[in-house]
Every structure is written in C-alpha cells, then in structure tokens.
N, C-alpha and C positions, 0 to 999 in steps of 0.2 A: 478830662475831669481833674480838678484839683480843689480839695476842700481843706480848710484850716480851722483849727480849734485849739482849746487849751485843756490840758489835763490838770484839773484843780486839786485832785487828790487821788491816791491809788492805794490798793491793799491787795495782798495775795496770800494764798495758803497752798502748801504741798507738804507731803511727809518730809520732816526734817527741815523745813523752811517755813517758820511760823512767826517771824518777826521782820520788820522792815530792814533791820541791820543784816539779818541772814540773807535776805533777798538781794541787798546791795552788794554783799560779798559774792553771792552767786553770780550776779551780773558781770563781775570782773573775771570770774573763773567758772563759767557755766558747766553744768552737768545735768544729766537726766535724773530727776528726783525718783527715789525708790523708798519703799517702806509701807507699813500697814497702818500708819497713824490716821486718826480721825479727829477733827477739831471738836473741842468741848461744846461749842455753840451755847454757852451759858446764857446768852441773851434771850433764848427761846424757852418758854416754860416746858417742863419735862413731858407733860402730856402731849404737847404738839411735837416736841423734839423726837419722840419715839417713832413718829411717822416718817421722819426724814432719813433717807439712806445716806451712805457715806459720801457719794458724789454731791448730793443735795446739801449736806452739811458744809462741804468745802465751799460751794458756790454761795450759800447763804451767809456763811461766816465772813467771807471776803466782802460781801455786800454790806453786812452790818458794820464792819470796820470802816468802810469807805463812805457810807451815806450818813451825813450828819443828822442828829435827831430832829433838828428844826426843819430839815429839807423834806417836808411831806408833800405828797401830791405830784412830785416830779415823775416824768415817764422813765421807764427803764427797759433795757434791752438785754435779754438773756440769750447767749449765743454758745452753741456747742456743736461740734462737728458730728458726734455720734450720740450725744445724750446718754441716758441710762439704758443703753442697748442690752446690757446683761439682764435687766428686769424683763425686757421683751422676750429674750431668748428663754428665760425660765417659764414664761407664760406659754410660749409655743411648745416647749417640751411637755408641759402639763396637758396641753390640748392633744398632743400626739399620744399621750397615755390615757386619753378620754377622762381626765380628771376635771372636776369643777374648778372654775377660775375664781379667784378672790376679786370682788369688785374694787377693793382698796388697791390691790396690786395692779389691776388694770388701770385704774385712775392715775396711779403714780408712774406708769410706764410711758405715758404720752410725752411729747417733746416739751410741752409748756408746763409740765407738772411742777418743776422746781421754781419757775417764776411764779406760778399760782400759789405755791406754799409760802414763798417770800411775801407776797401781797397779803396773804391771810394772817401770817404771824405778826406782821407790822401794821395790819389794819389799813393798808394802802388801797385807795379806790381810784387811783389815776390810771393812765394808759400804760400798758406793758405789752411786750411781744417777745416771742421766742423764735429763733431762726437757726438754720444750718446751711452752710454754703461750702462744703468741702474744706480743702485746706485754706481757702480764702474766707473762712468764717469770721475771723477778727476784722477783716476789711469790710465785710458786709455789715457787721455790727456798727462800725463807725460811720458808714454811709447812712444807715438808718438814724443814728444819733444826730448826724449833721442835718438830716431832713427835719427831725423833731426840733432842733434848735432853730432852723429856718422858719418853722411854724410858730415860733414864739416861746418855746420852753426855755426857762432860765438856765437849766442844765439837764443832763441826761445821765442816768446811771447805767453803765455798760458792764455786764458780767460775762466773762468768757471762761469756760470750764470744760473739762473732758476727763475721760476715764479709760482704763485699759479695755481693749476689745475682748470679748469672750473668745475662748479657744476655737470655737466653730468658725469664727471670722478671721482667724490669724493669717490665712493666706492672702487676705485682701488688704492687710495693713501696708501702708506705704511710708510711714514715719513712726518714730517712737511714740508710745501712747501712755505716758505716766498719768496718774491721778494728779490734777492740779486745778486751781481756779484763781482768777484775778479779777479785779474790779477797778474801773476808772470812773471818776466823776468828770464828765465831759461838759465843758462850758464854752461860751463864745470866746473868740480869739482875744478880746480885750480884757479878759480876766487874768488874775495872777496864777502862775503855775507853769507847767511845761507846755510851751507853744509847739504845736506839731502840725505838719501838713501831710496829706495823703493824696497821691496822684494815681491815675489809672490811664493806661493807654495800650496800644497794640504791643504784644510781646515781640522782642527781638531775640532770635535764637542765640545770638552772640552775647547777649547781656547776661552778666553773672548774677546768680542768686545767692542767698545765704547758705553757707555750708558750716553748720554748727553741731550737727548731730542731735538737735533739739526738735521737738514738734513745732510747727509754725506758730501755734498760739504762744508758746514760751519764747520763741524768737522775737515776737512783737513786744512782749513784756520786757525782754532784755534790751531791745532797742530803746525803750523809754528810759530804763534805769541806767544804762551805760552811757547815754548821751554822746554817742559817737557819730560815725558817718551814717549815710542813708542805709535803709534796709529795703532790698528789692525781692519781690516774690512773683513767680510765674504761676498762673493758674488759668486753664481754659483759654489759651491764646491771648491772655491779658498779662500785662506787667503792672504790678502795684509797686509804688515807691513811697516809703515813709521817710520823712525828713524832720529834723528838729529846726525850729525857728520859723517855719512857714515861708 
C-alpha cells in the first residue's frame, strides 16, 4: 500500500509549544513537552468551553487554528491512542465506591467525545469519526483521510492528540505520554503544501525505526516539520514508512 497526499496546513499545541515558530525550533532539537499549561481556546464561548477538559481543549485548539473558517462541511478524523482515559478511570473509581455517576462525565468519557464537542461548537454537520490504533494511530488516521479524499472530499481535517496515562496504567506504558495535539488539513496530492507519501508493508526485523525518545505521534509531526529523510515505524508485524515528496 502506498498513498500520497498534501498537507495544506498544520497546527499544534503542547505545554510550552504554542506557536508555529516554537514548533519549528522543536523539530530541529526535539524534546518531550512538559508542563501544566492549557490553551485559552478563546474561539469557543465560555459556556461551552467549561465543558471541555484539558485534552479536549488542546485538540480543539489545534483544529480551530488549522481549519479555515470557510472550509465548512469537510469530514474530519480525530485520532488518539488513549483518549481521555483519566476520565474513564475516575468513573470506574466512583463505581467502586458505589457513587452515582454524572451523565455529563460519562458522555465526555467516550472516545468520540472530543470530536463531537468540536462539531457542536463549530456547528459542523458533516462526517466525522474517532479512532484508536495503538502506536500506529497517526497512520490509521491518514489511511482514513485518504479514503475520504478518494470518496470525493475536497480535504480532510486530521487531529491527533493524547495525554498522560493515569498512574494505575503506568506499568503498561511503552512510550513517553506527554499532553499534545496536532492537526493537519489533508488535501489531494495536486494541492499546494507539503507533499507526503505513506507506505505500508510487512515488517523486516532488520529495518531500523525512529529512535528519538518521543511518542510516535510527535515523531510523525516532527517528520513533517523537519523535512528530512523517511520515518519508519513498526507495529503489529507491519512497517509504515513516511516520505516527503511522494
């Protein structure tokens, strides 16, 4: 499999990395973002903003910065390996104490909640989906986007985001897990922007992967911004390969 597409625009948010210039400097000398910051998300009215937790604010902020105001009705893909699992843990702990659950908290704990909130605050009525695919979540998101482009969508908004795992799941972590979110406007290959290809095949045990100390989601963002060589990633006996230029 080999798909090609153009990244017409991008945006990202993480603690301490809140501008395009900061992210471009980070791409040259990457590090795992740390901090307690939360985006202002001033585009969303206060009444609705209060319902959106920290991870949701990051994802929605990146999406607002990336989606042009006139680009209404385009499909979007929200992709997160873990989603807001901390909210689910809080609900489970409340159940263990035989406490009543908040319907609002339950509604915001499901994996598509952030995508749904984004569609509500923007008044979007188009197609959207939310997915998770382990460390290959960014690749799965772009495969979905390619399918939507193939079905005739003029472009697709892809939002990739994740948060730190709760302590109860710490033993299962297999990569750093900082709070972060990024968004790409994915367009057909003949559009202006970063032309990118994504290939997938059987993994070779001898093939090297990325060794950056970053979570894979941020490795993919750095691949785009650094404009260097290919990025290879192994997951479930598959090798994914990102390249610039198609």
